[in-house]
C-alpha positions in Angstrom: 99.9 79.6 107.0 100.2 82.8 104.9 102.4 82.8 102.0 105.2 85.7 102.8 105.7 88.0 100.6 109.2 87.8 100.0 111.9 86.7 102.1 115.4 88.9 102.8 118.2 87.8 101.5 120.3 87.5 104.5 118.2 84.4 105.4 118.4 83.2 102.1 122.1 83.8 101.9 122.3 81.6 105.5 119.8 79.0 103.3 122.5 78.6 100.7 125.6 78.8 103.3 123.8 76.0 105.4 123.8 73.6 102.2 127.2 74.2 102.0 128.3 73.5 104.6 126.6 70.6 105.5 127.3 69.1 102.5 131.2 69.4 102.8 130.9 68.5 106.0 129.0 65.3 104.9 132.1 65.0 102.5 134.4 65.7 105.4 133.4 63.1 108.3 131.8 60.7 105.3 128.2 61.5 107.6 125.7 61.1 105.2 123.1 61.9 107.8 124.1 65.7 108.2 122.5 65.7 104.8 119.3 65.7 106.7 119.4 68.9 108.2 119.3 71.3 105.2 117.2 68.9 103.6 114.5 68.5 106.5 115.1 72.5 106.7 113.8 72.9 103.3 111.1 70.4 102.9 109.4 71.8 105.9 109.9 75.8 104.0 108.5 74.3 100.9 105.1 72.7 101.8 105.2 74.5 105.5 106.5 77.9 104.9 108.7 77.1 107.8 112.4 76.9 107.5 113.7 76.6 111.1 117.2 78.0 109.4 115.7 81.2 108.1 113.7 81.3 111.3 116.6 81.2 113.2 118.4 82.9 111.6 115.8 85.7 111.5 116.7 86.5 114.8 119.8 88.1 114.1 118.8 90.5 111.1 119.0 94.1 112.3 116.7 96.2 110.5 113.3 95.1 109.0 112.8 92.1 107.0 111.4 94.6 104.0 114.5 96.8 104.1 116.6 94.0 103.1 116.5 93.2 99.6 113.8 90.9 98.6 114.0 87.5 97.0 110.6 86.2 95.6 108.9 83.5 97.1 108.0 81.8 93.8 111.3 81.6 92.5 112.9 80.2 95.9 110.4 77.3 96.1 111.8 76.8 92.8 115.6 77.0 93.6 114.4 74.6 96.9 112.7 72.0 95.0 116.0 71.3 92.4 118.1 71.4 96.1 115.7 69.0 97.9 115.9 66.7 94.9 120.0 66.8 94.8 119.9 67.1 98.5 117.9 63.8 98.5 119.6 61.8 96.1 122.7 62.7 97.4 121.7 61.0 100.6 119.9 58.5 99.3 123.3 57.6 97.2 125.4 58.0 100.4 123.1 55.7 102.5 122.9 52.9 99.6 126.6 53.0 99.1 126.6 54.4 95.8 129.0 57.0 95.8 128.9 57.7 92.3 125.1 58.8 93.0 125.9 60.8 96.4 129.0 62.5 95.3 127.2 63.6 91.8 124.2 65.2 93.0 126.0 66.1 96.4 128.6 68.3 94.6 125.7 69.7 92.2 123.8 71.5 94.9 126.9 72.5 96.2 128.1 74.5 93.7 124.6 75.8 92.8 125.2 76.9 96.7 128.6 78.0 96.0 128.1 80.2 93.0 124.4 81.7 94.6 126.4 82.7 97.1 129.3 84.7 94.8 126.2 86.3 93.0 124.9 83.8 89.7 121.6 82.0 91.2 121.3 79.0 88.3 118.7 77.7 90.2 116.7 81.5 88.6 118.6 81.1 85.6 116.2 78.4 85.0 113.2 79.6 86.4 113.5 82.3 83.8 113.9 79.9 80.9 111.4 77.7 81.7 109.0 80.8 82.0 110.0 82.0 78.7 109.5 78.2 77.1 105.8 78.1 78.9 105.7 82.2 77.0 106.9 80.8 73.6 104.9 77.7 73.6 101.8 79.4 74.9 102.7 82.1 72.3 102.9 79.8 69.2 99.6 77.7 70.2 
């Protein structure tokens, strides 16, 4: 599948809301299987460029996708990797009756999603810092 050039911001927001709401629902209903919804969607997006949540949300875009604020695909895949890791470890923690592990990682992903919805992307900040470090290391050698 061809890699898209950008992702319209509303689709990224829908994904962030999905992560947040399904994580909170997991806590409320004590059903770790709910974490599989954002986990599987993000795994499919990362490896196959097909996030079913974003694909469905695309149906509700009022304008052309290019008219929305673009989000960088590479950066979003990095963010998605972090979310996948946290959701997976949280899921494993809950499934193996390790609630501290489950809550620790699901709280981290829920907070990151909520903060991103408010406008500050922690994953984007980490992505930038890692690229700065790579640049400085390359320049020093």
